[in-house]
C-alpha positions in Angstrom: 5.0 3.2 -26.8 3.8 6.8 -26.0 0.4 5.4 -25.0 2.0 2.8 -22.8 4.0 5.5 -21.1 0.8 7.5 -20.6 -0.9 4.5 -19.0 2.2 4.0 -16.8 2.1 7.6 -15.7 -1.7 7.4 -15.2 -1.5 4.3 -12.9 1.8 5.3 -11.3 3.3 1.9 -11.7 6.4 3.0 -9.8 4.2 3.0 -6.7 4.1 -0.8 -6.9 7.4 -0.6 -5.1 5.4 0.1 -1.9 2.9 -2.8 -1.9 4.6 -5.6 -3.9 7.7 -6.2 -1.7 5.5 -6.3 1.4 3.2 -8.7 -0.3 6.1 -10.9 -1.3 7.4 -10.8 2.3 4.0 -11.8 3.5 4.2 -14.9 1.3 7.4 -16.0 2.9 6.2 -15.3 6.4 2.9 -17.1 6.1 3.4 -20.2 4.0 2.9 -23.4 5.9 3.8 -26.0 3.2 6.0 -26.2 0.1 5.2 -23.1 -1.9 3.3 -23.7 -5.2 4.8 -21.4 -7.8 1.5 -21.5 -9.7 -0.3 -20.1 -6.6 2.5 -17.6 -6.0 2.1 -16.3 -9.5 -1.6 -16.1 -9.1 -1.2 -14.1 -5.9 1.2 -11.7 -7.6 -1.2 -11.3 -10.5 -4.0 -10.6 -8.0 -1.9 -8.0 -6.3 -0.9 -6.2 -9.5 -4.4 -6.3 -11.0 -6.0 -5.1 -7.7 -3.6 -2.2 -7.5 -4.3 -1.3 -11.2 -8.0 -1.5 -10.5 -7.7 0.8 -7.5 -5.6 3.4 -9.3 -7.9 3.5 -12.3 -10.9 3.9 -10.1 -9.2 6.6 -8.2 -8.3 8.5 -11.4 -11.8 8.3 -12.8 -13.6 9.3 -9.6 -11.2 12.1 -8.8 -11.0 13.5 -12.3 -13.3 16.6 -11.6 -11.0 17.6 -8.7 -7.7 16.7 -10.5 -8.6 18.9 -13.4 -8.7 21.9 -11.0 -5.8 21.0 -8.8 -2.5 22.8 -9.9 -0.5 19.8 -8.8 -2.5 17.2 -10.8 -4.1 19.1 -13.7 -1.2 18.0 -16.0 -1.7 14.3 -15.2 -2.8 12.3 -18.3 -6.4 11.8 -17.3 -6.9 15.4 -16.1 -5.3 16.9 -19.2 -7.3 14.7 -21.5 -4.4 12.7 -22.9 -6.1 9.5 -21.5 -9.9 9.4 -22.2 -12.5 8.3 -19.7 -13.4 5.3 -21.9 -9.8 4.2 -21.7 -9.8 4.3 -17.9 -13.1 2.4 -17.8 -11.6 -0.2 -20.1 -8.6 -0.5 -17.7 -11.1 -0.8 -14.8 -13.0 -3.6 -16.6 -9.9 -5.6 -17.6 -8.0 -5.3 -14.3 -11.2 -6.2 -12.4 -11.7 -9.2 -14.6 -8.0 -10.3 -14.2 -8.3 -9.8 -10.4 -11.4 -12.0 -10.1 -9.9 -14.6 -12.4 -6.7 -14.8 -10.4 -8.7 -15.1 -7.2 -10.6 -18.0 -8.8 -7.3 -19.6 -9.7 -6.1 -19.4 -6.0 -9.1 -21.0 -4.3 -12.9 -20.6 -3.8 -12.5 -18.7 -0.5 -10.3 -16.1 -2.2 -12.9 -15.8 -5.0 -15.8 -15.4 -2.5 -13.9 -12.6 -0.7 -12.8 -10.7 -3.8 -15.8 -8.4 -3.7 -14.7 -7.1 -0.3 -11.4 -6.0 -1.8 -13.1 -4.4 -4.8 -15.5 -2.5 -2.5 -12.7 -0.9 -0.6 -10.8 -0.1 -3.8 -13.9 1.6 -5.1 -14.8 3.4 -1.8 -11.4 4.9 -1.2 -11.6 7.8 -3.8 -15.1 8.7 -2.4 -13.9 8.6 1.2 -12.4 12.1 1.1 -15.8 13.4 0.3 -17.5 12.0 3.5 -14.8 11.5 6.1 -11.7 13.3 7.4 -10.0 9.9 7.6 -9.7 8.7 4.0 -6.1 7.7 4.8 -7.4 4.9 7.1 -9.6 3.6 4.3 -6.4 3.3 2.2 -4.8 1.6 5.2 -7.6 -1.0 5.2 -6.8 -1.8 1.6 -3.2 -2.6 2.5 -4.3 -4.3 5.8 -6.1 -6.8 3.6 -3.0 -7.8 1.6 -1.4 -10.2 4.2 -4.9 -11.3 5.1 -5.6 -12.2 1.5 -2.2 -13.9 1.2 -2.9 -16.1 4.2 -6.3 -17.0 2.8 -4.7 -17.8 -0.6 -2.0 -20.0 0.9 -3.6 -21.5 3.9 -7.4 -20.8 3.7 -7.3 -19.1 7.2 -6.5 -15.8 8.9 -3.6 -16.2 11.4 -2.4 -13.8 14.1 0.8 -13.1 12.0 -1.3 -12.1 9.0 -3.3 -9.8 11.2 -0.2 -8.2 12.7 1.4 -7.8 9.2 -1.8 -6.2 8.0 -1.8 -3.8 10.9 1.8 -2.9 10.1 1.1 -2.4 6.4 -2.1 -0.5 7.0 -0.7 1.9 9.6 2.5 2.4 7.5 0.5 3.4 4.4 -2.0 5.5 6.3 0.9 7.4 7.9 2.6 8.2 4.7 -0.7 9.0 3.0 -1.3 11.6 5.7 2.1 13.1 4.8 1.4 13.0 1.1 -1.9 14.7 1.5 -0.1 17.8 2.9 0.7 18.8 -0.7 -3.0 19.4 -1.3 -3.8 21.0 2.1 -4.8 24.4 0.7 -6.6 23.0 -2.3 -8.6 20.5 -0.3 -9.7 23.2 2.1 -10.8 25.4 -0.7 -12.9 22.8 -2.6 -14.3 21.0 0.5 -12.3 17.8 0.3 -11.6 16.1 3.7 -8.4 14.8 5.2 -6.6 14.7 8.5 -4.5 17.8 7.7 -7.7 19.7 6.8 -9.4 18.6 10.0 -6.6 19.0 12.5 -4.0 21.3 10.8 -0.5 20.5 9.6 1.2 20.3 13.0 -1.3 17.8 14.4 -1.3 15.8 11.1 2.4 15.3 11.4 2.0 14.0 14.9 -0.8 11.6 13.8 1.5 10.3 11.0 4.2 9.7 13.6 1.6 7.8 15.8 0.6 5.6 12.9 4.2 4.8 12.1 4.7 4.0 15.8 1.9 1.4 15.4 3.8 0.1 12.4 7.0 -0.4 14.5 5.2 -2.2 17.3 3.2 -4.4 15.0 6.5 -5.5 13.3 8.0 -6.2 16.7 5.0 -8.4 17.5 5.4 -10.2 14.2 8.9 -11.1 15.2 7.8 -12.4 18.6 5.0 -14.5 17.1 6.8 -15.8 14.0 8.5 -19.1 14.9 11.5 -18.6 12.7 12.6 -15.2 13.8 16.4 -14.6 14.1 18.6 -11.7 15.0 18.5 -10.7 11.3 14.9 -9.8 11.5 15.4 -7.4 14.5 18.5 -5.9 12.8 16.3 -5.2 9.8 13.5 -3.8 12.0 16.1 -1.4 13.5 17.1 -0.2 10.0 13.4 0.3 9.0 12.9 2.3 12.2 15.8 4.6 11.2 14.2 5.1 7.8 10.9 6.0 9.4 12.6 8.5 11.8 14.5 10.0 8.8 11.2 10.3 6.8 9.6 12.4 9.6 12.7 14.5 10.0 12.5 15.5 6.3 9.0 17.1 6.8 8.3 19.9 9.2 5.3 22.2 9.6 7.4 25.1 8.1 9.0 23.0 5.3 7.0 20.6 3.2 9.3 20.8 0.2 10.7 17.3 0.8 7.4 15.4 0.8 8.2 13.6 -2.5 11.6 12.5 -1.3 10.0 11.1 1.9 7.1 9.5 0.0 9.0 7.9 -2.9 12.6 7.3 -1.9 12.3 6.5 1.8 9.2 4.4 1.6 10.6 2.5 -1.3 13.6 1.7 0.8 11.5 0.6 3.7 9.5 -1.9 1.6 12.5 -3.4 -0.1 14.5 -3.6 3.1 11.6 -5.5 4.8 11.5 -8.0 1.9 15.3 -8.4 2.0 15.3 -8.9 5.7 12.5 -11.5 5.6 14.4 -13.5 2.9 17.7 -13.3 4.7 16.0 -14.3 8.0 14.5 -17.3 6.2 17.8 -18.3 4.7 19.7 -18.0 7.9 17.1 -20.0 9.9 17.1 -22.7 7.3 20.9 -23.0 6.5 22.5 -21.1 9.3 20.8 -22.4 12.4 19.6 -25.7 11.1 22.2 -26.4 8.5 
């Protein structure tokens, strides 16, 4: 059990709260026919295994820096509690499960699986070559609704694109905020990020801009989606309040509440969106049409 706990800490399974609810919401927004539960399960397995693969790659590639960073040197991989061969085994197994789940979905998903794997692999290297690694992470999340649409309908619709834009800009924005914790360390060791390039004040403004894109993308989703009701827009209003609150927590002179903004507020945003999509679907089906 202690080893399982170490793996859970290594891979930050609690971060699944960010991607999984949005992925589930994408399923309900994008399906065209009666949902096949086998396909839904395969999609969920693909999401979880892809996230595990991405985190394991990130830990292995970033280990030389994580060992030196005061914030991360106590993490299992940096402190030596989880060995490199164990991380490589996790990479192999999760990669195999991801490819297998794509095969179970359809051949198009299987053919495009290397694209997802490439961006998962590239993200930890991005901070070495570009000041915009947050946007690379955003691309990974942008691909989630795209992949769901391909899995369910073998196409890429406008709604999937807008959902991807909302997810990608949301994640990029809070990754900019999260990277503020390592601002001094990254500058000293030569790692790149938006805060390192533009400074803390401008980085906060860029994060707000990215979350503004999230808001407008979700508005457009509501306009394009044929089943939108007042419940969706009420939920979008609540999400906007959470985003505003998140940015009020963090200021140039006080970065002490980054973890609260990152974990608590973003977790609420993801779950609220899923709940709103489900309630909107139920109201449209049984309220308006029932």
